[in-house]
C-alpha positions in Angstrom: -23.8 3.9 10.3 -21.9 6.9 9.0 -21.0 7.2 5.4 -18.3 9.4 3.9 -19.3 12.9 3.0 -19.9 13.8 -0.6 -16.8 15.9 -0.4 -14.5 12.9 -0.9 -16.7 11.2 -3.5 -17.0 14.3 -5.8 -13.2 14.6 -6.0 -12.9 11.5 -8.2 -12.0 12.7 -11.7 -14.2 11.7 -14.6 -11.3 11.1 -17.0 -10.8 7.5 -18.1 -7.3 6.3 -17.2 -5.4 3.2 -18.4 -7.0 0.4 -16.4 -7.8 -3.3 -16.1 -10.4 -5.4 -14.4 -10.1 -8.9 -12.9 -12.7 -11.3 -11.7 -12.8 -14.9 -10.4 -16.6 -15.1 -10.0 -16.2 -14.3 -6.3 -14.2 -11.1 -6.2 -14.2 -8.2 -8.7 -11.5 -5.6 -8.8 -10.3 -2.7 -10.9 -6.7 -1.5 -11.2 -5.2 1.7 -12.7 -2.1 0.9 -14.8 1.3 2.7 -14.8 1.6 5.3 -17.6 4.0 8.2 -17.4 1.7 10.4 -19.6 -1.8 9.3 -18.9 -1.7 7.2 -15.7 -4.0 8.0 -12.7 -1.0 8.1 -10.4 2.3 9.8 -11.3 3.6 10.7 -7.9 7.0 9.7 -6.5 6.0 8.1 -3.2 4.3 4.9 -4.1 5.1 2.0 -6.5 3.1 2.7 -9.6 1.8 -0.9 -9.9 -1.1 -2.3 -8.0 -3.2 0.9 -7.6 -6.7 -0.6 -6.9 -9.7 1.8 -6.6 -12.2 -1.1 -6.5 -12.4 -4.5 -4.8 -15.9 -6.0 -4.2 -16.7 -9.3 -2.4 -20.0 -10.7 -1.3 -21.8 -7.3 -1.4 -19.0 -5.4 0.4 -16.5 -2.8 -0.9 -12.9 -2.9 0.4 -11.1 0.0 -1.3 -12.0 3.4 -2.7 -11.2 7.0 -2.6 -10.3 8.1 0.9 -8.7 11.5 0.1 -10.4 14.8 -0.9 -8.1 16.4 -3.5 -6.9 14.7 -6.6 -4.0 15.3 -9.0 -1.9 12.6 -10.7 1.2 13.9 -8.9 -0.2 14.3 -5.4 1.9 11.9 -3.3 -1.0 10.1 -1.6 -3.8 10.3 -4.2 -3.8 6.5 -4.6 -5.9 3.6 -3.5 -5.7 0.0 -2.5 -2.9 -2.2 -1.1 -0.2 0.0 -2.5 3.5 -0.2 -1.6 6.3 2.3 -0.8 10.0 1.4 -1.1 12.5 3.4 0.9 14.7 5.6 -1.3 18.2 4.4 -2.1 21.2 6.8 -2.0 19.2 9.9 -1.2 21.4 10.8 1.8 24.6 10.3 -0.1 23.5 12.2 -3.2 24.5 15.9 -3.6 22.0 18.5 -4.8 21.4 17.8 -8.4 22.3 14.1 -7.9 20.3 11.0 -8.4 18.5 8.5 -6.1 16.3 5.4 -6.6 12.7 4.6 -5.7 11.9 1.1 -6.9 8.5 1.0 -8.7 9.0 4.7 -9.6 12.5 5.1 -11.1 15.6 7.3 -10.8 14.8 10.6 -9.2 16.6 13.9 -8.9 17.6 15.4 -5.5 16.9 19.1 -6.0 18.6 20.4 -2.8 20.1 19.4 0.5 16.8 19.1 2.3 16.0 15.8 4.0 13.9 13.3 2.0 10.2 13.5 2.6 7.5 11.4 0.9 5.2 14.4 0.7 7.5 16.1 -1.9 7.3 15.5 -5.7 10.7 14.8 -7.0 11.7 15.1 -10.7 11.8 11.7 -12.4 14.9 11.2 -14.6 14.4 7.6 -15.6 11.1 5.8 -15.5 12.5 2.5 -16.7 10.2 0.5 -19.0 6.8 -0.8 -17.8 5.2 -3.9 -19.4 1.7 -5.0 -18.5 0.2 -8.5 -19.1 -3.6 -8.8 -18.5 -5.6 -11.9 -17.9 -9.2 -12.3 -16.7 -8.1 -12.9 -13.1 -4.6 -11.5 -13.0 -2.5 -8.5 -14.0 1.2 -8.7 -14.2 3.4 -5.5 -13.9 7.0 -5.5 -14.9 9.4 -2.6 -14.5 12.8 -2.9 -16.1 15.3 -0.2 -15.2 18.9 0.4 -16.2 20.9 3.4 -15.0 24.3 4.5 -13.9 24.4 2.8 -10.5 21.4 0.4 -10.5 19.7 -2.0 -12.9 16.8 -4.3 -12.0 13.8 -6.2 -13.1 10.8 -5.7 -10.7 7.7 -7.9 -11.2 4.5 -7.7 -9.3 1.4 -9.9 -10.0 -2.0 -9.1 -8.7 -4.0 -12.3 -8.9 -7.4 -13.6 -7.7 -7.3 -17.2 -6.7 -9.7 -19.7 -8.4 -12.8 -20.5 -6.4 -11.5 -18.6 -3.3 -12.1 -15.1 -1.9 -8.4 -14.5 -2.0 -6.1 -11.9 -3.6 -2.3 -12.6 -3.9 0.4 -10.0 -4.5 3.5 -11.8 -5.8 6.7 -9.9 -6.1 10.1 -10.5 -7.6 13.1 -8.2 -7.7 16.1 -9.3 -9.7 19.3 -7.2 -9.3 20.9 -6.8 -12.8 23.4 -4.1 -11.7 26.7 -4.0 -9.9 25.5 -2.5 -6.6 23.7 -4.2 -3.8 20.0 -3.2 -3.5 19.2 -2.9 0.2 16.0 -1.2 1.2 12.6 -1.8 2.9 9.1 -1.8 1.6 5.7 -1.5 3.3 2.1 -2.0 2.2 0.0 1.0 3.2 -3.3 -0.9 3.0 -5.7 1.9 2.4 -8.8 0.0 3.4 -12.1 1.8 2.9 -14.5 -0.9 4.0 -18.1 -0.2 2.8 -17.3 3.6 2.9 -17.7 3.7 6.7 -16.3 6.5 8.8 -13.6 5.1 11.0 -14.8 4.7 14.6 -16.2 2.1 17.0 -16.8 -1.1 15.2 -13.6 -0.9 13.2 -10.8 -3.1 14.7 -7.3 -4.2 13.7 -6.1 -7.5 15.2 -2.6 -8.9 15.4 -1.4 -12.4 16.6 0.7 -10.8 19.3 0.0 -8.3 22.2 0.7 -4.9 20.9 2.4 -2.0 22.6 3.0 1.5 21.3 2.5 5.2 21.7 1.4 7.9 19.4 -0.9 10.6 18.3 -4.6 10.0 19.1 -4.0 6.9 21.2 -6.0 7.1 24.4 -8.2 9.8 23.0 -9.4 8.6 19.6 -8.3 5.0 19.7 -6.6 2.6 22.1 -4.5 -0.6 22.2 -6.4 -3.4 23.9 -4.3 -6.6 24.1 -3.7 -7.7 20.5 -6.1 -5.2 19.0 -6.4 -1.5 18.1 -10.0 -0.3 18.6 -11.5 3.1 18.1 -13.2 5.1 20.9 -15.1 7.6 18.8 -15.9 8.4 15.2 -13.0 10.3 13.7 -13.8 13.7 12.3 -12.2 15.3 9.3 -8.7 16.4 10.2 -8.4 13.9 13.1 -5.7 11.2 12.9 -4.3 8.3 14.9 -0.6 7.6 14.3 1.9 5.2 15.9 5.3 5.1 14.2 6.4 1.9 15.8 4.1 -0.8 17.2 5.9 -3.4 19.2 5.3 -7.0 20.2 6.1 -9.0 17.1 9.0 -11.5 16.8 11.3 -12.7 14.0 8.9 -15.2 12.5 6.7 -14.5 9.4 3.8 -15.9 11.4 3.6 -12.5 13.1 2.8 -10.9 9.8 -0.9 -11.7 10.2 -3.3 -8.8 10.4 -7.1 -8.7 10.5 -9.1 -5.6 9.7 -12.8 -5.9 10.5 -15.9 -3.7 10.2 -18.4 -4.9 12.8 -20.9 -2.4 11.5 -21.3 -4.0 8.1 -19.8 -7.5 8.8 -16.8 -7.4 6.5 -13.3 -8.5 7.3 -10.0 -9.2 5.7 -6.9 -11.2 6.8 -3.4 -10.2 5.5 -0.4 -12.5 5.7 3.1 -12.6 4.2 5.9 -15.1 3.7 8.5 -12.7 5.2 8.9 -11.5 8.8 8.1 -8.0 9.9 10.8 -5.4 10.0 8.6 -2.7 11.4 4.9 -2.0 12.0 3.3 1.4 11.7 -0.3 2.3 12.1 -2.1 5.4 10.7 -5.8 6.3 10.4 -7.9 9.3 9.4 -11.7 9.6 9.3 -11.9 7.6 6.0 -9.3 4.9 6.2 -7.6 2.7 8.8 -4.1 1.5 7.7 -1.8 -1.0 9.3 1.5 -0.6 7.5 3.7 -3.7 7.8 7.4 -3.3 6.6 9.7 -6.0 5.4 13.5 -5.8 4.6 14.9 -6.3 1.1 18.5 -7.1 0.3 19.5 -8.3 -3.2 23.1 -8.8 -4.3 24.1 -8.4 -7.9 22.8 -11.3 -10.0 20.4 -12.5 -7.3 16.6 -12.4 -6.9 14.4 -11.5 -3.9 10.8 -12.6 -3.7 7.9 -12.0 -1.4 4.2 -12.8 -1.4 1.3 -11.1 0.4 -2.1 -12.8 0.7 -5.5 -11.2 1.4 -8.3 -13.4 2.5 -11.7 -11.7 2.5 -14.6 -12.9 4.7 -17.8 -11.9 6.3 -18.5 -11.9 10.0 -21.2 -14.1 11.6 -24.4 -12.2 12.2 
């Protein structure tokens, strides 16, 4: 077994950030909380809610630090089943104009360069975040009102009683006068037992997968309904496929399993919405199926979606 190098571990800052812990007697998890001044994550790529550096089940660890460098405004210095909404109105905005990232706020478009998630954009309006904590649940609410958009976004991270399950429940209420039409995906930064990504790590779908991309055939391969790794990934090596194909229009195809045969830990991910798109990315420290769904909310309406994580151990 190959564990992460000390390089990644030593990058974790010692500062204590606003946080919460949840426990149902089976799963223990820790979350960093949104805060524009003191929060662990203050970037402009990911939704600020649901940042989860720790989830432990039955002696196994599922999330953790996968990156080397840390700063609160680095776009990918984040952990757990975090989500990224596509920007609204970026292409239409002129330099100095405004655009929206749900879960972040209203951002400024500095120039006429294309949008890129790797860039830090000035935040003009954070909205208002409210946090409600319980022993087994954290509820995040972002309420935002601006010139073109107004909404109430709610996300609950909840452990289910007497079950090894985690539920992400979402609600987006459009309180403005413009249609909110976007997409969102869950990056799923799994770091199972701090193992280097390689043979023994597999991602399984309920359909036969096709796709092309960086590292496929050399570092990993598609085998029927699975992605498997052919060798241990080294620092700087990546596998990336921008569009895995094979899924249909039913939500039953949003059904993903990630397993670590080396340590015997697995997780199943399902959702009550159909897939819009499926991306896959991996580096040496994390393997990430990235399932997208479509969101369209007319003024006065509500859109909801629910993602379930079922944690399990593999037979010896």
